[in-house]
mmCIF file of the N, C-alpha and C atoms, coordinates in Angstrom:
data_MODEL
# 
_entry.id   MODEL 
# 
loop_
_atom_site.group_PDB 
_atom_site.id 
_atom_site.type_symbol 
_atom_site.label_atom_id 
_atom_site.label_alt_id 
_atom_site.label_comp_id 
_atom_site.label_asym_id 
_atom_site.label_entity_id 
_atom_site.label_seq_id 
_atom_site.pdbx_PDB_ins_code 
_atom_site.Cartn_x 
_atom_site.Cartn_y 
_atom_site.Cartn_z 
_atom_site.occupancy 
_atom_site.B_iso_or_equiv 
_atom_site.pdbx_formal_charge 
_atom_site.auth_seq_id 
_atom_site.auth_comp_id 
_atom_site.auth_asym_id 
_atom_site.auth_atom_id 
_atom_site.pdbx_PDB_model_num 
ATOM 1   N N  . MET A 1 1  ? 0.767   -1.057 -0.091 1.00 0.00 ? 1  MET A N  1 
ATOM 2   C CA . MET A 1 1  ? 0.014   -0.025 -0.002 1.00 0.00 ? 1  MET A CA 1 
ATOM 3   C C  . MET A 1 1  ? 0.912   1.168  -0.052 1.00 0.00 ? 1  MET A C  1 
ATOM 4   N N  . PRO A 1 2  ? 0.704   2.194  -1.010 1.00 0.00 ? 2  PRO A N  1 
ATOM 5   C CA . PRO A 1 2  ? 1.556   3.177  -0.903 1.00 0.00 ? 2  PRO A CA 1 
ATOM 6   C C  . PRO A 1 2  ? 1.029   4.528  0.076  1.00 0.00 ? 2  PRO A C  1 
ATOM 7   N N  . PRO A 1 3  ? 1.993   5.213  0.472  1.00 0.00 ? 3  PRO A N  1 
ATOM 8   C CA . PRO A 1 3  ? 1.391   6.272  1.387  1.00 0.00 ? 3  PRO A CA 1 
ATOM 9   C C  . PRO A 1 3  ? 0.557   7.219  0.385  1.00 0.00 ? 3  PRO A C  1 
ATOM 10  N N  . PRO A 1 4  ? -0.258  7.869  1.316  1.00 0.00 ? 4  PRO A N  1 
ATOM 11  C CA . PRO A 1 4  ? -1.160  8.969  0.602  1.00 0.00 ? 4  PRO A CA 1 
ATOM 12  C C  . PRO A 1 4  ? -0.228  10.129 0.143  1.00 0.00 ? 4  PRO A C  1 
ATOM 13  N N  . LYS A 1 5  ? -0.958  10.761 -0.946 1.00 0.00 ? 5  LYS A N  1 
ATOM 14  C CA . LYS A 1 5  ? -0.175  11.802 -1.574 1.00 0.00 ? 5  LYS A CA 1 
ATOM 15  C C  . LYS A 1 5  ? -0.891  13.145 -1.525 1.00 0.00 ? 5  LYS A C  1 
ATOM 16  N N  . THR A 1 6  ? -2.107  12.999 -1.198 1.00 0.00 ? 6  THR A N  1 
ATOM 17  C CA . THR A 1 6  ? -3.053  14.233 -1.048 1.00 0.00 ? 6  THR A CA 1 
ATOM 18  C C  . THR A 1 6  ? -3.957  13.986 0.102  1.00 0.00 ? 6  THR A C  1 
ATOM 19  N N  . LEU A 1 7  ? -4.723  15.121 0.418  1.00 0.00 ? 7  LEU A N  1 
ATOM 20  C CA . LEU A 1 7  ? -5.612  15.116 1.750  1.00 0.00 ? 7  LEU A CA 1 
ATOM 21  C C  . LEU A 1 7  ? -6.773  14.282 1.430  1.00 0.00 ? 7  LEU A C  1 
ATOM 22  N N  . ARG A 1 8  ? -7.109  14.100 0.241  1.00 0.00 ? 8  ARG A N  1 
ATOM 23  C CA . ARG A 1 8  ? -8.333  13.256 -0.176 1.00 0.00 ? 8  ARG A CA 1 
ATOM 24  C C  . ARG A 1 8  ? -7.991  11.719 0.161  1.00 0.00 ? 8  ARG A C  1 
ATOM 25  N N  . GLN A 1 9  ? -6.723  11.222 -0.209 1.00 0.00 ? 9  GLN A N  1 
ATOM 26  C CA . GLN A 1 9  ? -6.111  9.962  -0.241 1.00 0.00 ? 9  GLN A CA 1 
ATOM 27  C C  . GLN A 1 9  ? -6.025  9.682  1.531  1.00 0.00 ? 9  GLN A C  1 
ATOM 28  N N  . LEU A 1 10 ? -5.500  10.693 2.158  1.00 0.00 ? 10 LEU A N  1 
ATOM 29  C CA . LEU A 1 10 ? -5.396  10.458 3.682  1.00 0.00 ? 10 LEU A CA 1 
ATOM 30  C C  . LEU A 1 10 ? -6.725  10.445 4.319  1.00 0.00 ? 10 LEU A C  1 
ATOM 31  N N  . ARG A 1 11 ? -7.854  11.193 3.841  1.00 0.00 ? 11 ARG A N  1 
ATOM 32  C CA . ARG A 1 11 ? -9.143  10.942 4.481  1.00 0.00 ? 11 ARG A CA 1 
ATOM 33  C C  . ARG A 1 11 ? -9.657  9.563  4.146  1.00 0.00 ? 11 ARG A C  1 
ATOM 34  N N  . SER A 1 12 ? -9.332  8.949  2.954  1.00 0.00 ? 12 SER A N  1 
ATOM 35  C CA . SER A 1 12 ? -9.746  7.555  2.602  1.00 0.00 ? 12 SER A CA 1 
ATOM 36  C C  . SER A 1 12 ? -8.955  6.687  3.487  1.00 0.00 ? 12 SER A C  1 
ATOM 37  N N  . LEU A 1 13 ? -7.764  6.795  3.790  1.00 0.00 ? 13 LEU A N  1 
ATOM 38  C CA . LEU A 1 13 ? -7.055  5.894  4.809  1.00 0.00 ? 13 LEU A CA 1 
ATOM 39  C C  . LEU A 1 13 ? -7.787  5.801  5.966  1.00 0.00 ? 13 LEU A C  1 
ATOM 40  N N  . GLN A 1 14 ? -8.026  7.135  6.559  1.00 0.00 ? 14 GLN A N  1 
ATOM 41  C CA . GLN A 1 14 ? -8.503  7.452  7.767  1.00 0.00 ? 14 GLN A CA 1 
ATOM 42  C C  . GLN A 1 14 ? -9.839  6.576  8.030  1.00 0.00 ? 14 GLN A C  1 
ATOM 43  N N  . GLY A 1 15 ? -10.724 6.760  6.887  1.00 0.00 ? 15 GLY A N  1 
ATOM 44  C CA . GLY A 1 15 ? -11.909 5.788  6.969  1.00 0.00 ? 15 GLY A CA 1 
ATOM 45  C C  . GLY A 1 15 ? -11.709 4.397  6.833  1.00 0.00 ? 15 GLY A C  1 
ATOM 46  N N  . ARG A 1 16 ? -10.742 3.837  6.106  1.00 0.00 ? 16 ARG A N  1 
ATOM 47  C CA . ARG A 1 16 ? -10.426 2.466  6.273  1.00 0.00 ? 16 ARG A CA 1 
ATOM 48  C C  . ARG A 1 16 ? -9.930  1.977  7.604  1.00 0.00 ? 16 ARG A C  1 
ATOM 49  N N  . LEU A 1 17 ? -9.001  2.885  8.260  1.00 0.00 ? 17 LEU A N  1 
ATOM 50  C CA . LEU A 1 17 ? -8.524  2.560  9.508  1.00 0.00 ? 17 LEU A CA 1 
ATOM 51  C C  . LEU A 1 17 ? -9.798  2.585  10.500 1.00 0.00 ? 17 LEU A C  1 
ATOM 52  N N  . ALA A 1 18 ? -10.600 3.576  10.377 1.00 0.00 ? 18 ALA A N  1 
ATOM 53  C CA . ALA A 1 18 ? -11.809 3.479  11.406 1.00 0.00 ? 18 ALA A CA 1 
ATOM 54  C C  . ALA A 1 18 ? -12.583 2.176  11.215 1.00 0.00 ? 18 ALA A C  1 
ATOM 55  N N  . TYR A 1 19 ? -12.633 1.600  10.084 1.00 0.00 ? 19 TYR A N  1 
ATOM 56  C CA . TYR A 1 19 ? -13.276 0.182  9.886  1.00 0.00 ? 19 TYR A CA 1 
ATOM 57  C C  . TYR A 1 19 ? -12.578 -0.764 10.699 1.00 0.00 ? 19 TYR A C  1 
ATOM 58  N N  . ILE A 1 20 ? -11.197 -0.780 10.650 1.00 0.00 ? 20 ILE A N  1 
ATOM 59  C CA . ILE A 1 20 ? -10.501 -1.841 11.253 1.00 0.00 ? 20 ILE A CA 1 
ATOM 60  C C  . ILE A 1 20 ? -9.879  -1.740 12.709 1.00 0.00 ? 20 ILE A C  1 
ATOM 61  N N  . ARG A 1 21 ? -10.240 -0.400 13.223 1.00 0.00 ? 21 ARG A N  1 
ATOM 62  C CA . ARG A 1 21 ? -9.667  -0.165 14.317 1.00 0.00 ? 21 ARG A CA 1 
ATOM 63  C C  . ARG A 1 21 ? -9.628  -1.009 15.531 1.00 0.00 ? 21 ARG A C  1 
ATOM 64  N N  . ARG A 1 22 ? -10.575 -1.752 15.681 1.00 0.00 ? 22 ARG A N  1 
ATOM 65  C CA . ARG A 1 22 ? -10.632 -2.694 16.863 1.00 0.00 ? 22 ARG A CA 1 
ATOM 66  C C  . ARG A 1 22 ? -9.551  -3.861 16.785 1.00 0.00 ? 22 ARG A C  1 
ATOM 67  N N  . PHE A 1 23 ? -8.977  -3.697 15.694 1.00 0.00 ? 23 PHE A N  1 
ATOM 68  C CA . PHE A 1 23 ? -7.995  -5.013 15.440 1.00 0.00 ? 23 PHE A CA 1 
ATOM 69  C C  . PHE A 1 23 ? -6.574  -4.480 15.697 1.00 0.00 ? 23 PHE A C  1 
ATOM 70  N N  . ILE A 1 24 ? -6.278  -3.129 15.788 1.00 0.00 ? 24 ILE A N  1 
ATOM 71  C CA . ILE A 1 24 ? -5.103  -2.463 15.886 1.00 0.00 ? 24 ILE A CA 1 
ATOM 72  C C  . ILE A 1 24 ? -4.937  -1.787 17.201 1.00 0.00 ? 24 ILE A C  1 
ATOM 73  N N  . SER A 1 25 ? -3.908  -2.151 17.987 1.00 0.00 ? 25 SER A N  1 
ATOM 74  C CA . SER A 1 25 ? -3.872  -1.629 19.440 1.00 0.00 ? 25 SER A CA 1 
ATOM 75  C C  . SER A 1 25 ? -3.221  -0.280 19.252 1.00 0.00 ? 25 SER A C  1 
ATOM 76  N N  . ASN A 1 26 ? -3.809  0.579  19.928 1.00 0.00 ? 26 ASN A N  1 
ATOM 77  C CA . ASN A 1 26 ? -3.204  2.123  20.175 1.00 0.00 ? 26 ASN A CA 1 
ATOM 78  C C  . ASN A 1 26 ? -3.540  2.782  18.814 1.00 0.00 ? 26 ASN A C  1 
ATOM 79  N N  . LEU A 1 27 ? -4.444  2.502  18.040 1.00 0.00 ? 27 LEU A N  1 
ATOM 80  C CA . LEU A 1 27 ? -4.426  3.283  16.725 1.00 0.00 ? 27 LEU A CA 1 
ATOM 81  C C  . LEU A 1 27 ? -4.475  4.616  16.877 1.00 0.00 ? 27 LEU A C  1 
ATOM 82  N N  . SER A 1 28 ? -5.337  5.229  17.845 1.00 0.00 ? 28 SER A N  1 
ATOM 83  C CA . SER A 1 28 ? -5.437  6.736  17.835 1.00 0.00 ? 28 SER A CA 1 
ATOM 84  C C  . SER A 1 28 ? -3.977  7.317  18.152 1.00 0.00 ? 28 SER A C  1 
ATOM 85  N N  . GLY A 1 29 ? -3.169  6.599  19.091 1.00 0.00 ? 29 GLY A N  1 
ATOM 86  C CA . GLY A 1 29 ? -1.860  7.186  19.346 1.00 0.00 ? 29 GLY A CA 1 
ATOM 87  C C  . GLY A 1 29 ? -0.920  7.143  18.043 1.00 0.00 ? 29 GLY A C  1 
ATOM 88  N N  . ARG A 1 30 ? -1.117  6.100  17.257 1.00 0.00 ? 30 ARG A N  1 
ATOM 89  C CA . ARG A 1 30 ? -0.253  5.908  16.137 1.00 0.00 ? 30 ARG A CA 1 
ATOM 90  C C  . ARG A 1 30 ? -0.822  6.734  15.072 1.00 0.00 ? 30 ARG A C  1 
ATOM 91  N N  . CYS A 1 31 ? -2.026  7.503  15.141 1.00 0.00 ? 31 CYS A N  1 
ATOM 92  C CA . CYS A 1 31 ? -2.400  8.298  13.946 1.00 0.00 ? 31 CYS A CA 1 
ATOM 93  C C  . CYS A 1 31 ? -2.241  9.884  14.443 1.00 0.00 ? 31 CYS A C  1 
ATOM 94  N N  . GLN A 1 32 ? -1.485  9.976  15.269 1.00 0.00 ? 32 GLN A N  1 
ATOM 95  C CA . GLN A 1 32 ? -1.426  11.340 15.814 1.00 0.00 ? 32 GLN A CA 1 
ATOM 96  C C  . GLN A 1 32 ? -0.753  12.276 14.789 1.00 0.00 ? 32 GLN A C  1 
ATOM 97  N N  . PRO A 1 33 ? 0.294   11.843 14.059 1.00 0.00 ? 33 PRO A N  1 
ATOM 98  C CA . PRO A 1 33 ? 0.932   12.766 13.114 1.00 0.00 ? 33 PRO A CA 1 
ATOM 99  C C  . PRO A 1 33 ? 0.067   13.036 11.856 1.00 0.00 ? 33 PRO A C  1 
ATOM 100 N N  . PHE A 1 34 ? -1.018  12.232 11.774 1.00 0.00 ? 34 PHE A N  1 
ATOM 101 C CA . PHE A 1 34 ? -2.118  12.435 10.508 1.00 0.00 ? 34 PHE A CA 1 
ATOM 102 C C  . PHE A 1 34 ? -3.069  13.619 10.986 1.00 0.00 ? 34 PHE A C  1 
ATOM 103 N N  . SER A 1 35 ? -3.217  13.829 12.139 1.00 0.00 ? 35 SER A N  1 
ATOM 104 C CA . SER A 1 35 ? -4.296  14.728 12.611 1.00 0.00 ? 35 SER A CA 1 
ATOM 105 C C  . SER A 1 35 ? -3.842  16.190 12.252 1.00 0.00 ? 35 SER A C  1 
ATOM 106 N N  . ARG A 1 36 ? -2.654  16.561 12.324 1.00 0.00 ? 36 ARG A N  1 
ATOM 107 C CA . ARG A 1 36 ? -2.100  17.922 12.080 1.00 0.00 ? 36 ARG A CA 1 
ATOM 108 C C  . ARG A 1 36 ? -2.199  18.108 10.422 1.00 0.00 ? 36 ARG A C  1 
ATOM 109 N N  . LEU A 1 37 ? -2.142  16.987 9.608  1.00 0.00 ? 37 LEU A N  1 
ATOM 110 C CA . LEU A 1 37 ? -2.418  17.172 8.260  1.00 0.00 ? 37 LEU A CA 1 
ATOM 111 C C  . LEU A 1 37 ? -3.846  17.528 7.955  1.00 0.00 ? 37 LEU A C  1 
ATOM 112 N N  . MET A 1 38 ? -4.750  16.934 8.831  1.00 0.00 ? 38 MET A N  1 
ATOM 113 C CA . MET A 1 38 ? -6.122  17.227 8.500  1.00 0.00 ? 38 MET A CA 1 
ATOM 114 C C  . MET A 1 38 ? -6.702  18.519 8.939  1.00 0.00 ? 38 MET A C  1 
ATOM 115 N N  . LYS A 1 39 ? -5.936  19.381 9.542  1.00 0.00 ? 39 LYS A N  1 
ATOM 116 C CA . LYS A 1 39 ? -6.490  20.703 10.013 1.00 0.00 ? 39 LYS A CA 1 
ATOM 117 C C  . LYS A 1 39 ? -6.769  21.710 8.800  1.00 0.00 ? 39 LYS A C  1 
ATOM 118 N N  . LYS A 1 40 ? -7.532  22.522 8.963  1.00 0.00 ? 40 LYS A N  1 
ATOM 119 C CA . LYS A 1 40 ? -8.041  23.447 7.858  1.00 0.00 ? 40 LYS A CA 1 
ATOM 120 C C  . LYS A 1 40 ? -6.734  24.446 7.598  1.00 0.00 ? 40 LYS A C  1 
ATOM 121 N N  . ASP A 1 41 ? -6.395  24.801 6.304  1.00 0.00 ? 41 ASP A N  1 
ATOM 122 C CA . ASP A 1 41 ? -5.440  25.858 5.942  1.00 0.00 ? 41 ASP A CA 1 
ATOM 123 C C  . ASP A 1 41 ? -4.020  25.282 6.250  1.00 0.00 ? 41 ASP A C  1 
ATOM 124 N N  . THR A 1 42 ? -3.694  24.006 6.379  1.00 0.00 ? 42 THR A N  1 
ATOM 125 C CA . THR A 1 42 ? -2.431  23.579 6.632  1.00 0.00 ? 42 THR A CA 1 
ATOM 126 C C  . THR A 1 42 ? -2.127  22.866 5.342  1.00 0.00 ? 42 THR A C  1 
ATOM 127 N N  . PRO A 1 43 ? -0.747  23.126 4.861  1.00 0.00 ? 43 PRO A N  1 
ATOM 128 C CA . PRO A 1 43 ? -0.265  22.499 3.679  1.00 0.00 ? 43 PRO A CA 1 
ATOM 129 C C  . PRO A 1 43 ? -0.106  21.026 3.872  1.00 0.00 ? 43 PRO A C  1 
ATOM 130 N N  . PHE A 1 44 ? -0.341  20.262 2.924  1.00 0.00 ? 44 PHE A N  1 
ATOM 131 C CA . PHE A 1 44 ? -0.098  18.676 3.013  1.00 0.00 ? 44 PHE A CA 1 
ATOM 132 C C  . PHE A 1 44 ? 1.194   18.380 2.721  1.00 0.00 ? 44 PHE A C  1 
ATOM 133 N N  . ILE A 1 45 ? 2.130   18.023 3.687  1.00 0.00 ? 45 ILE A N  1 
ATOM 134 C CA . ILE A 1 45 ? 3.458   17.959 3.663  1.00 0.00 ? 45 ILE A CA 1 
ATOM 135 C C  . ILE A 1 45 ? 3.773   16.578 4.551  1.00 0.00 ? 45 ILE A C  1 
ATOM 136 N N  . TRP A 1 46 ? 3.954   15.478 3.647  1.00 0.00 ? 46 TRP A N  1 
ATOM 137 C CA . TRP A 1 46 ? 4.172   14.116 4.184  1.00 0.00 ? 46 TRP A CA 1 
ATOM 138 C C  . TRP A 1 46 ? 5.616   14.088 4.677  1.00 0.00 ? 46 TRP A C  1 
ATOM 139 N N  . ASP A 1 47 ? 5.805   14.114 6.096  1.00 0.00 ? 47 ASP A N  1 
ATOM 140 C CA . ASP A 1 47 ? 7.254   14.123 6.451  1.00 0.00 ? 47 ASP A CA 1 
ATOM 141 C C  . ASP A 1 47 ? 7.557   12.641 7.178  1.00 0.00 ? 47 ASP A C  1 
ATOM 142 N N  . ASP A 1 48 ? 8.651   12.695 7.827  1.00 0.00 ? 48 ASP A N  1 
ATOM 143 C CA . ASP A 1 48 ? 9.110   11.355 8.464  1.00 0.00 ? 48 ASP A CA 1 
ATOM 144 C C  . ASP A 1 48 ? 8.266   10.828 9.506  1.00 0.00 ? 48 ASP A C  1 
ATOM 145 N N  . ALA A 1 49 ? 7.781   11.854 10.330 1.00 0.00 ? 49 ALA A N  1 
ATOM 146 C CA . ALA A 1 49 ? 6.866   11.313 11.340 1.00 0.00 ? 49 ALA A CA 1 
ATOM 147 C C  . ALA A 1 49 ? 5.642   10.630 10.688 1.00 0.00 ? 49 ALA A C  1 
ATOM 148 N N  . CYS A 1 50 ? 4.960   11.074 9.777  1.00 0.00 ? 50 CYS A N  1 
ATOM 149 C CA . CYS A 1 50 ? 3.791   10.692 9.181  1.00 0.00 ? 50 CYS A CA 1 
ATOM 150 C C  . CYS A 1 50 ? 4.188   9.404  8.379  1.00 0.00 ? 50 CYS A C  1 
ATOM 151 N N  . GLN A 1 51 ? 5.277   9.038  7.833  1.00 0.00 ? 51 GLN A N  1 
ATOM 152 C CA . GLN A 1 51 ? 5.918   7.973  7.286  1.00 0.00 ? 51 GLN A CA 1 
ATOM 153 C C  . GLN A 1 51 ? 6.007   6.754  8.366  1.00 0.00 ? 51 GLN A C  1 
ATOM 154 N N  . GLU A 1 52 ? 6.675   7.233  9.421  1.00 0.00 ? 52 GLU A N  1 
ATOM 155 C CA . GLU A 1 52 ? 6.874   6.386  10.582 1.00 0.00 ? 52 GLU A CA 1 
ATOM 156 C C  . GLU A 1 52 ? 5.486   5.653  10.886 1.00 0.00 ? 52 GLU A C  1 
ATOM 157 N N  . ALA A 1 53 ? 4.564   6.602  11.245 1.00 0.00 ? 53 ALA A N  1 
ATOM 158 C CA . ALA A 1 53 ? 3.169   6.265  11.677 1.00 0.00 ? 53 ALA A CA 1 
ATOM 159 C C  . ALA A 1 53 ? 2.594   5.263  10.735 1.00 0.00 ? 53 ALA A C  1 
ATOM 160 N N  . PHE A 1 54 ? 2.692   5.718  9.398  1.00 0.00 ? 54 PHE A N  1 
ATOM 161 C CA . PHE A 1 54 ? 2.041   4.872  8.386  1.00 0.00 ? 54 PHE A CA 1 
ATOM 162 C C  . PHE A 1 54 ? 2.706   3.425  8.348  1.00 0.00 ? 54 PHE A C  1 
ATOM 163 N N  . ASN A 1 55 ? 3.938   3.322  8.474  1.00 0.00 ? 55 ASN A N  1 
ATOM 164 C CA . ASN A 1 55 ? 4.626   2.047  8.452  1.00 0.00 ? 55 ASN A CA 1 
ATOM 165 C C  . ASN A 1 55 ? 4.368   1.162  9.725  1.00 0.00 ? 55 ASN A C  1 
ATOM 166 N N  . SER A 1 56 ? 4.195   1.694  10.924 1.00 0.00 ? 56 SER A N  1 
ATOM 167 C CA . SER A 1 56 ? 3.795   1.309  12.232 1.00 0.00 ? 56 SER A CA 1 
ATOM 168 C C  . SER A 1 56 ? 2.238   0.585  12.162 1.00 0.00 ? 56 SER A C  1 
ATOM 169 N N  . ILE A 1 57 ? 1.614   1.382  11.228 1.00 0.00 ? 57 ILE A N  1 
ATOM 170 C CA . ILE A 1 57 ? 0.153   0.737  11.205 1.00 0.00 ? 57 ILE A CA 1 
ATOM 171 C C  . ILE A 1 57 ? 0.064   -0.406 10.256 1.00 0.00 ? 57 ILE A C  1 
ATOM 172 N N  . LYS A 1 58 ? 0.895   -0.257 9.164  1.00 0.00 ? 58 LYS A N  1 
ATOM 173 C CA . LYS A 1 58 ? 0.902   -1.411 8.107  1.00 0.00 ? 58 LYS A CA 1 
ATOM 174 C C  . LYS A 1 58 ? 1.513   -2.626 8.724  1.00 0.00 ? 58 LYS A C  1 
# 
């Protein structure tokens, strides 16, 4: 699964994660770097913290 490149893809990922959240321990803690990208008027910059979180969820 490739990492999201746009805000729309990140929202799609969040939706899929919400569906399987009961099977992943501490999912809300792992998704913390994504929450700052979801804020309004924030540029979408996928950095190392987001990549680390994405890899830990995978």
